N, C-alpha and C positions, 0 to 999 in steps of 0.2 A: 656732125663731127663725132667720130666714134669715141666712146668712153675710154679713158685711160685705164690701163691695168696696173695693179700694184701687187708686188710680191713681198711677203713678210719673211724675213730671215730669222729663224730661231737658233739660239745658241745651243749646240748639242750638249756641252757640259752642264748648262743650266737645266736642260730637260732631264739629264741623268740625275742631277741633285734633287729634283722633285720626287724621284722615286724613294728617296731616303727621308723625306720630310715627315711622313706619318710616323715612322718608327722613332725618329729623333724627338718629335714632339711628345710622344707617349713616354719616352724614357727620360728626357731631360727638360721638357717644357717648351723648348724653342730650338730651331735648327742651329747647330753649332754653339748653342748656349748664348747667342747674341740676340739683340732686338733690332727690328727693321728700322726703328727710329734713329739709330746711330749710324746708319750706312752713309748718309749724306756727308757727315763731317769727315768720315774716313775717305770718302770719294774725293773730297777736296784735297786732302793731304797726299794721297797716293796716286791720284790720277790727274786732277786739274793742274796742280802746281808743277809736277814733272812735265806735263804736256806743254806748258808755256815755256819751258826751258829748251824744248827741242824744235827742230825744223819740220816736225810732223811726218818725217819719212821713217818708215819702219819703227814707229814709236812703241809698238807693243813689246818689243824685245828690249827697248832702252829704258822704259819707265821702271820696271822692276829693278834694273841695275842702279838707277838713280836712288830709289828707295833704300836699297842695300847699302849704297855708299854713304847716304846720310845717316843711317843707323850706325855704321862703323865710325863715322866722324864724331857722332855724339858720344859713342863709347870711348873713343880715343881721347876726347876732351876730358871726360871724367877721370880716365887713367892718368893723363898728364897732370891734372890738378892734384891727384893723390900723390904723385911722384914729385911735386913741387916744381914742375916745368912750366906751369901756367898759373896765373892768379885765380883764386876761387871766384872772383867777380865775373869771370867769363861764362860760368855756368848759369842757366836759367834758375829763377827762384823756385824752391821746392814748394809744391802745393800743400803737403801736410804741414800743419802749423802746431808747434809745441805750446802747450798750455800748462800752467801749474796743476798739480794733481788735485788741489782743492776745488778746481772748477769742474770736476766730474759731476754729471747731473744726478746727484742724490744717490750715489752707489757706494756701498761699503767696500772700497777697493782692497783694503787690507785683508778682509776675510776671503773675498773671491780670489785674490792673488794667492793667498796661502793654500786654499783648496786646489787651485789649478797647479801650483808648483809641487804640491804633494803628489798629485797624479803624474806629473812629469818625472819626478825623481823616483816614484814607486808605482810603476805602471801595473804591477800585479796585485796591488792592494786597493781595497775599496775605502775611499775617504769617509764614507758615511759611518764606518765602524770606529772612527777616531774622533776625538774632540778637537776643538779649535786650538788648544794648547799644544797639541801634537804636530800641528802644521809648522813648516819652516818659517822663520822670521825673515822678513824682507826689510832691509834698511836703506836700500838705494832709492834714488828719486824715480818717481813714476812719470812717464811722459805720455801726454794725451795727443791723439792725432784725429784729424777730420776725414781722412780718406786713406785708401790703400789701393795697390795695383795688383790685379790678378792676371797671371800669364799662363796660358794654356795652349794646347795643340788642337787646332780646328782644321782638319784636312779639307773640308769642303769650302773653306774661305780662301780663295785664291789671292786676295789682296795682301795677306800677310806673307812674311818671308818663310818659305818652306812650311806653310801651314800654321805658323805660330801667331798667336793673337794675344792682345792684352787689353784690359779695360779698367776704368777707375770705379771703385766702389766707395760711395759717399756715405758719410755719417756726420751730419752737421746739425747743431741745435737750431740754426736758422739758415734757410736757403733763400738767397736774394733778399735778406732782411725780412723774411716772412715766415712761413711755416717750416718746421724741421724737415730734413731730408735724411731718411734712414733706409738704405737699400737692403734688399733681401738677397741671400746667397744660398748656394748649394754647399753643404758641408759633407765631406767624405767620411763615413764611419767604417766602411769595410771595402777595401779596394778589390777584394776577390769576388764581390757580388756586383754584377753589371747593372747599370741603370739606376732608377730611383730606389730599388730595394737595398742598395748599399749606400744611399745618400739620404741625408736629412735636410730639412728646410729650417732657416733661421733668419731673423731680422737683426741687423747690426745695431746695437745700442751704444757701443763705445769701442774705439780703437785705442789701445794703450800698449806700452812696453815697459819692462823693468829688467834689471840685471841682478843676478844671484851667482856668487862665486865665479865672477869674470865671464859669465855667459848671459847673453841677452835673450829675452823671451818676448817676441812680438805676439800680442794676444788680441782678442776681441771679446767683448761682453755681448752676448746674443740673447734674444728672446726666441724660444723654440716653437716650432710647429710640429704637428704629427700628421702623418698621412691617414686618410680614411680608407680602410680596406687594404688588401694586399695586391691590388692591381688598379689600373686606370679606370676611369669612369666609362662605361660602355656607350653612353650617349655622346659625350664630347671627345672621347679618346685621350683626355688629359687626366693627370693625377689631381686628386682633391686633398687639401690640407685644412686643418683648423688649429686654433690657438691652443697651446699647452698651458693649462691653468692649474694652480696648486693653492687651495684655500681661497679661491676667488682672485688670485693674483697671477700675473704672467710668470711662467717658469723661466728663470734665467740660468745661464751657464757661461763659462769661460772656455774658449777654444784657442788652439794655436793657429796662427795665420796660414801655416802650411796645409791645414785641413780644408781650407776654403778652395773650392773648385773654380767657380766663377759666379757672376751675379745672376739673380733669378728675378723673373717678372711674374707677379701674382695677379690674378684676375678675380674680382669679387663674384660671388655666386648670388644671382638675383632670383627672387621668386621662391 
């Protein structure tokens, strides 16, 4: 009996995206800034569930339409609740949980908030040249959060609507009642410089927000990393970073959430 012949069909868009992987990994650490471990959960939401709603005829053109309609319905629900047309109970429970400010993990929030707010109100001045008494006084309540959502443009990710993508950034003192979970992120410092040269690395220590003069400031307390050298490692093709220390302690800072690009995945250096 003659052996059966098999033909393997390769997706041309996937083959084309492979040509960009080396450059994206060198510039941002991973293709499109996402991790391959999360693709299965997105596959269930954007492919499997819409597939079950169809008769499987010409499904490729119908599934993105279903995803767009569900996003629009979710946005309409939020708008109707804000307008008083629907009860708030119809919305899903928010994942970020507010905690009293006293439950912050050993951080002098009053000082870091004052330093951060001084920089926001006086971007041309260096706060190191001023004393703590010169910083603005914050009297409003401080709200603590365990997570935040980063939304960014990922043109090589065809699952999103018009290339838009979003991901959760976690910062919890306990994850599944065990060890803490504090994600790392890319922080944009100079938008005019492409790639890692205009980006810094940080580990989220705390999400919080406060109000000052009727304006809300969503912030993050971060632990900084510094890049080693001015280019990627020639052996691995990836950027190397190490911890920022000051007098033997981690260097902390407060950033605005708008400066966070997306989540980052760090690999330890062995040997």
